[in-house]
C-alpha positions as semicolon CSV with decimal commas, in nm:
position;residue;x (nm);y (nm);z (nm)
1;M;10,314;3,951;1,345
2;M;9,998;4,135;1,210
3;L;9,855;4,244;1,572
4;P;10,080;4,576;1,580
5;Y;9,968;4,689;1,209
6;F;9,642;4,582;1,356
7;G;9,651;4,815;1,625
8;I;9,797;5,118;1,418
9;M;9,508;5,087;1,187
10;M;9,245;5,066;1,481
11;Q;9,426;5,397;1,617
12;E;9,400;5,547;1,271
13;V;9,018;5,468;1,243
14;Q;8,950;5,621;1,604
15;E;9,142;5,940;1,531
16;N;8,957;5,999;1,205
17;E;8,643;5,948;1,362
18;R;8,727;6,173;1,651
19;Q;8,858;6,434;1,386
20;E;8,498;6,392;1,217
21;N;8,325;6,427;1,523
22;I;8,493;6,722;1,613
23;A;8,428;6,903;1,281
24;Q;8,047;6,782;1,322
25;F;8,026;6,954;1,652
26;N;8,208;7,275;1,521
27;I;7,933;7,283;1,246
28;E;7,664;7,246;1,482
29;R;7,781;7,472;1,731
30;R;7,840;7,730;1,429
31;I;7,482;7,664;1,309
32;M;7,369;7,730;1,649
33;R;7,530;8,039;1,706
34;N;7,429;8,198;1,382
35;N;7,062;8,129;1,449
36;S;7,045;8,244;1,786
37;D;6,925;8,615;1,843
38;P;6,986;8,749;2,186
39;F;6,802;9,093;2,100
40;S;6,481;8,856;2,059
41;L;6,499;8,853;2,448
42;S;6,273;9,017;2,630
43;D;6,404;9,373;2,742
44;T;6,423;9,255;3,109
45;H;6,579;8,932;3,045
46;F;6,826;9,096;2,803
47;V;6,949;9,332;3,095
48;N;6,968;9,065;3,354
49;I;7,210;8,862;3,102
50;F;7,439;9,137;2,961
51;R;7,352;9,390;3,223
52;L;7,315;9,658;2,957
53;N;6,988;9,734;2,767
54;K;6,956;9,697;2,362
55;D;7,038;10,061;2,285
56;M;7,366;10,032;2,493
57;V;7,478;9,722;2,327
58;N;7,391;9,857;1,971
59;Y;7,597;10,169;2,045
60;L;7,900;9,942;2,166
61;I;7,850;9,737;1,830
62;Q;7,834;10,064;1,645
63;E;8,155;10,213;1,803
64;L;8,385;9,896;1,842
65;T;8,286;9,705;1,531
66;P;8,469;9,924;1,300
67;H;8,786;9,853;1,471
68;M;8,745;9,488;1,457
69;P;8,902;9,272;1,213
70;V;8,680;9,111;0,931
71;S;8,759;8,751;0,876
72;M;8,625;8,511;0,584
73;H;8,685;8,184;0,765
74;P;8,372;7,990;0,809
75;N;8,408;7,940;1,164
76;A;8,461;8,301;1,233
77;V;8,274;8,463;1,521
78;D;8,056;8,771;1,429
79;P;8,171;9,095;1,585
80;Q;7,817;9,126;1,752
81;L;7,854;8,843;1,917
82;K;8,217;8,855;2,019
83;I;8,063;9,187;2,203
84;L;7,797;9,002;2,384
85;A;8,013;8,711;2,469
86;T;8,253;8,956;2,667
87;L;7,956;9,125;2,837
88;Y;7,800;8,794;2,935
89;F;8,147;8,692;3,097
90;F;8,157;9,012;3,257
91;A;7,813;9,031;3,400
92;N;7,819;8,671;3,514
93;G;8,171;8,616;3,631
94;S;8,124;8,247;3,496
95;Y;8,400;8,048;3,379
96;Q;8,473;8,063;2,998
97;R;8,333;7,715;2,939
98;V;8,026;7,771;3,087
99;I;7,938;8,085;2,853
100;G;8,081;7,885;2,555
101;N;7,787;7,608;2,617
102;S;7,532;7,850;2,657
103;F;7,227;7,844;2,406
104;L;7,297;8,225;2,286
105;L;7,652;8,185;2,242
106;S;7,800;7,828;2,182
107;M;8,157;7,904;2,155
108;A;8,478;7,697;2,246
109;Q;8,651;7,823;2,559
110;N;8,961;7,970;2,402
111;T;8,738;8,158;2,153
112;I;8,556;8,346;2,457
113;S;8,893;8,402;2,580
114;N;8,993;8,575;2,259
115;C;8,656;8,756;2,256
116;V;8,731;8,906;2,623
117;N;9,082;9,000;2,536
118;E;8,961;9,208;2,198
119;V;8,647;9,345;2,311
120;S;8,813;9,483;2,630
121;S;9,095;9,620;2,498
122;L;8,872;9,794;2,227
123;I;8,649;9,942;2,490
124;V;8,961;10,088;2,675
125;N;9,132;10,210;2,368
126;H;8,809;10,356;2,192
127;L;8,570;10,433;2,502
128;S;8,757;10,514;2,803
129;D;8,849;10,866;2,699
130;N;8,477;10,955;2,653
131;W;8,331;10,775;2,950
132;I;8,578;10,810;3,227
133;L;8,641;11,187;3,270
134;F;8,804;11,371;3,563
135;P;8,652;11,722;3,616
136;S;8,906;11,952;3,493
137;T;8,666;12,257;3,435
138;R;8,534;12,502;3,698
139;E;8,158;12,414;3,598
140;D;8,253;12,023;3,601
141;K;8,376;12,076;3,941
142;L;8,080;12,295;4,080
143;A;7,836;12,032;3,938
144;I;7,990;11,776;4,136
145;K;8,026;12,013;4,471
146;E;7,655;12,080;4,454
147;Q;7,567;11,709;4,448
148;F;7,760;11,632;4,765
149;M;7,683;11,975;4,949
150;A;7,318;11,886;4,867
151;H;7,282;11,550;5,006
152;T;7,587;11,519;5,252
153;N;7,641;11,887;5,391
154;F;8,008;11,861;5,293
155;P;8,187;12,136;5,092
156;G;8,404;12,147;4,818
157;V;8,409;11,773;4,746
158;I;8,457;11,668;4,375
159;G;8,486;11,307;4,456
160;A;8,569;11,016;4,690
161;V;8,862;10,784;4,623
162;D;8,929;10,448;4,753
163;C;9,126;10,121;4,623
164;T;8,962;9,772;4,573
165;H;9,099;9,421;4,518
166;V;9,028;9,235;4,185
167;A;9,114;8,857;4,266
168;I;9,358;8,706;4,019
169;V;9,537;8,362;3,920
170;A;9,888;8,395;4,071
171;P;10,090;8,557;3,835
172;L;10,408;8,373;3,694
173;E;10,613;8,684;3,751
174;E;10,656;8,868;4,083
175;E;10,411;8,634;4,224
176;H;10,460;8,759;4,593
177;N;10,386;9,112;4,507
178;Y;10,019;9,022;4,430
179;I;9,950;8,874;4,787
180;N;9,738;9,124;4,929
181;R;9,652;9,165;5,306
182;K;9,387;8,919;5,299
183;G;9,605;8,628;5,168
184;Y;9,518;8,609;4,810
185;H;9,646;8,736;4,489
186;S;9,465;9,029;4,353
187;K;9,538;9,352;4,171
188;N;9,468;9,688;4,403
189;V;9,252;9,932;4,179
190;Q;9,210;10,279;4,283
191;V;8,909;10,447;4,188
192;V;8,738;10,776;4,221
193;C;8,369;10,831;4,209
194;D;8,130;11,135;4,243
195;Y;7,797;11,152;4,434
196;N;7,613;10,973;4,170
197;L;7,855;10,653;4,153
198;R;8,005;10,763;3,855
199;I;8,370;10,681;3,798
200;L;8,582;10,975;3,746
201;N;8,936;10,794;3,738
202;I;9,035;10,433;3,766
203;N;9,408;10,326;3,802
204;P;9,438;9,942;3,770
205;Q;9,850;9,895;3,764
206;F;9,927;9,807;4,094
207;P;9,980;9,468;4,259
208;G;9,763;9,344;4,560
209;S;10,039;9,402;4,814
210;T;10,055;9,807;4,735
211;H;9,947;9,999;4,998
212;D;9,624;10,261;4,889
213;S;9,858;10,558;4,989
214;Y;10,128;10,449;4,761
215;I;9,913;10,424;4,465
216;W;9,774;10,757;4,564
217;R;10,117;10,908;4,583
218;M;10,221;10,766;4,260
219;S;9,881;10,857;4,075
220;Q;9,791;11,117;3,810
221;V;9,493;11,246;3,984
222;Q;9,706;11,341;4,282
223;A;9,942;11,523;4,063
224;E;9,653;11,679;3,893
225;L;9,481;11,800;4,204
226;E;9,837;11,961;4,352
227;R;9,879;12,149;4,034
228;C;9,534;12,282;4,062
229;F;9,591;12,384;4,408
230;N;9,892;12,559;4,304
231;N;9,746;12,751;4,054
232;G;9,486;12,872;4,297
233;D;9,217;12,614;4,319
234;H;9,200;12,602;4,711
235;N;8,845;12,486;4,754
236;S;8,815;12,151;4,561
237;W;8,921;11,822;4,710
238;L;8,867;11,459;4,718
239;L;8,759;11,255;5,041
240;G;8,970;10,934;5,169
241;D;9,007;10,724;5,443
242;S;9,252;10,747;5,714
243;G;9,473;10,541;5,526
244;Y;9,528;10,832;5,292
245;P;9,756;11,138;5,347
246;Q;9,547;11,459;5,512
247;Q;9,648;11,681;5,235
248;P;9,490;12,048;5,099
249;W;9,345;11,855;4,794
250;L;9,265;11,541;4,992
251;M;9,018;11,551;5,342
252;T;9,057;11,284;5,573
253;P;8,865;11,178;5,911
254;I;8,995;11,313;6,246
255;L;9,099;11,046;6,449
256;H;8,931;11,014;6,775
257;P;8,725;11,325;6,807
258;I;8,550;11,436;7,090
259;A;8,206;11,375;7,111
260;G;7,988;11,681;7,048
261;T;8,288;11,913;6,909
262;P;8,280;12,046;6,539
263;E;8,553;11,783;6,459
264;E;8,307;11,489;6,514
265;Q;8,031;11,702;6,320
266;Y;8,292;11,709;6,028
267;N;8,375;11,333;6,078
268;N;8,013;11,223;6,033
269;S;7,979;11,474;5,707
270;H;8,271;11,324;5,586
271;A;8,172;10,938;5,651
272;S;7,814;11,024;5,508
273;A;8,014;11,188;5,187
274;R;8,271;10,902;5,148
275;N;8,007;10,644;5,138
276;C;7,955;10,702;4,790
277;I;8,284;10,516;4,707
278;E;8,162;10,202;4,923
279;R;7,824;10,208;4,727
280;C;8,024;10,246;4,394
281;F;8,218;9,948;4,461
282;G;7,904;9,739;4,558
283;V;7,721;9,825;4,224
284;L;8,030;9,776;4,001
285;K;8,105;9,430;4,132
286;G;7,737;9,338;4,182
287;K;7,678;9,434;3,813
288;F;8,015;9,318;3,681
289;R;8,085;8,969;3,875
290;C;8,371;8,887;3,723
291;L;8,538;9,141;3,949
292;L;8,362;9,006;4,257
293;G;8,614;8,738;4,336
294;E;8,357;8,432;4,348
295;R;8,584;8,312;4,063
296;V;8,953;8,420;4,000
297;L;9,022;8,593;3,694
298;R;9,243;8,358;3,508
299;Y;9,399;8,635;3,317
300;S;9,758;8,824;3,339
301;P;9,753;9,111;3,553
302;E;9,776;9,347;3,276
303;K;9,481;9,195;3,105
304;V;9,292;9,193;3,472
305;G;9,358;9,565;3,453
306;T;9,184;9,609;3,105
307;I;8,935;9,424;3,226
308;A;8,865;9,636;3,536
309;V;8,879;9,959;3,309
310;S;8,645;9,801;3,068
311;C;8,401;9,721;3,347
312;A;8,427;10,078;3,480
313;V;8,343;10,211;3,116
314;L;8,025;10,007;3,129
315;H;7,907;10,104;3,462
316;N;7,941;10,457;3,340
317;I;7,736;10,411;3,042
318;C;7,467;10,240;3,278
319;I;7,491;10,545;3,515
320;A;7,460;10,801;3,235
321;A;7,169;10,594;3,076
322;R;7,025;10,584;3,444
323;L;6,959;10,196;3,387
324;E;6,842;10,049;3,729
325;H;6,950;9,693;3,788
326;N;6,718;9,491;3,988
327;F;7,010;9,245;4,134
328;D;7,108;9,200;4,486
329;I;7,463;9,333;4,592
330;P;7,660;9,069;4,745
331;E;7,810;9,145;5,097
332;Q;8,181;9,076;4,982
333;A;8,099;9,327;4,708
334;V;8,114;9,649;4,952
335;E;8,441;9,729;5,084
336;H;8,435;9,743;5,469
337;Y;8,816;9,764;5,534
338;V;8,922;10,096;5,665
339;N;9,312;10,170;5,675
340;I;9,368;10,283;5,993
341;V;9,729;10,439;6,064
342;H;9,868;10,696;6,300
343;E;9,761;11,014;6,182
344;N;10,101;11,218;6,211
345;Y;10,274;10,979;6,000
346;L;10,081;11,076;5,685
347;E;9,948;11,418;5,749
348;N;10,158;11,757;5,701
349;N;10,105;12,085;5,848
350;V;9,978;12,273;5,520
351;G;9,736;11,953;5,493
352;R;9,620;11,992;5,848
353;E;9,593;12,369;5,823
354;A;9,352;12,315;5,546
355;R;9,103;12,088;5,739
356;R;9,114;12,318;6,025
357;Q;8,995;12,620;5,811
358;L;8,749;12,395;5,650
359;I;8,622;12,306;6,000
360;E;8,602;12,630;6,113
361;R;8,412;12,758;5,796
362;Y;8,162;12,484;5,788
363;F;8,115;12,294;6,109
364;I;8,112;12,559;6,373
């Protein structure tokens, strides 16, 4: 009759021991976390781990910490370490538990997840408007045009546009809409960049099955360029591949031009100029491997969009500081897929006429 009671007692003893071990582990982890100093690393090692240099990280700390809640809980994570943990996750694309067990940022997996959510949202809400800017003034547009013209001999270009897929875990709602053309779940993210790979606009709102041309038609950039065209700016355009509609403000290739013709010369210059968007994707995903797809982002589609925009902001900060990264760009980071569709389906007479005039003026 005493055996059941004895068993219950043993279970209580084991549970008490387990709770004590957890408490002790949390104390040790907090001590490790508080005693670590990532800024003591060499500059090269610091950049390799966090992708930003120490000055850039200090800038983030200065800009973001005033918007972070202050907690007096003994296990609360210091705001600086929240930012560093998030950068580590962005840079490595590692599972959160791997980061949490590192000697630099010893945190529980759910703590890392909370850090990523908090910091990425802060970056989007407080920094994106300052760092992701589509050219709106004549001076801004002219500066970008001069870069493209000098390097690719293509006039009037204020950016290149394309979409890239960011792999996600299958969402609970509308799961089928996120299956892309390659058969995995993703967000289809539209990006516009200039010749120097600076991101001018990013739209992470659409699921992976959405075609690039539809995202373009629904985008604010398309509406803005159309507005500018209607207001008299007939010499500014983006470059897109043949999956996009030929419009007066969006130049696309000519399908199957005859060799040696001005149309072929136009295509060659177009390809050279549009290559910047492919390089941009390669650098962005190589730098912030959480977007690469080696490990699927286990967040809701909305949070994945926030992460994508956050990485774009950090990418532009690196571009502005001319920070060089000595890392290999994985092959899968560079988008080689081209949307080939029948030309007449997406073109209109006004768009074709604008392209014809461009060819006659510059490529004959």
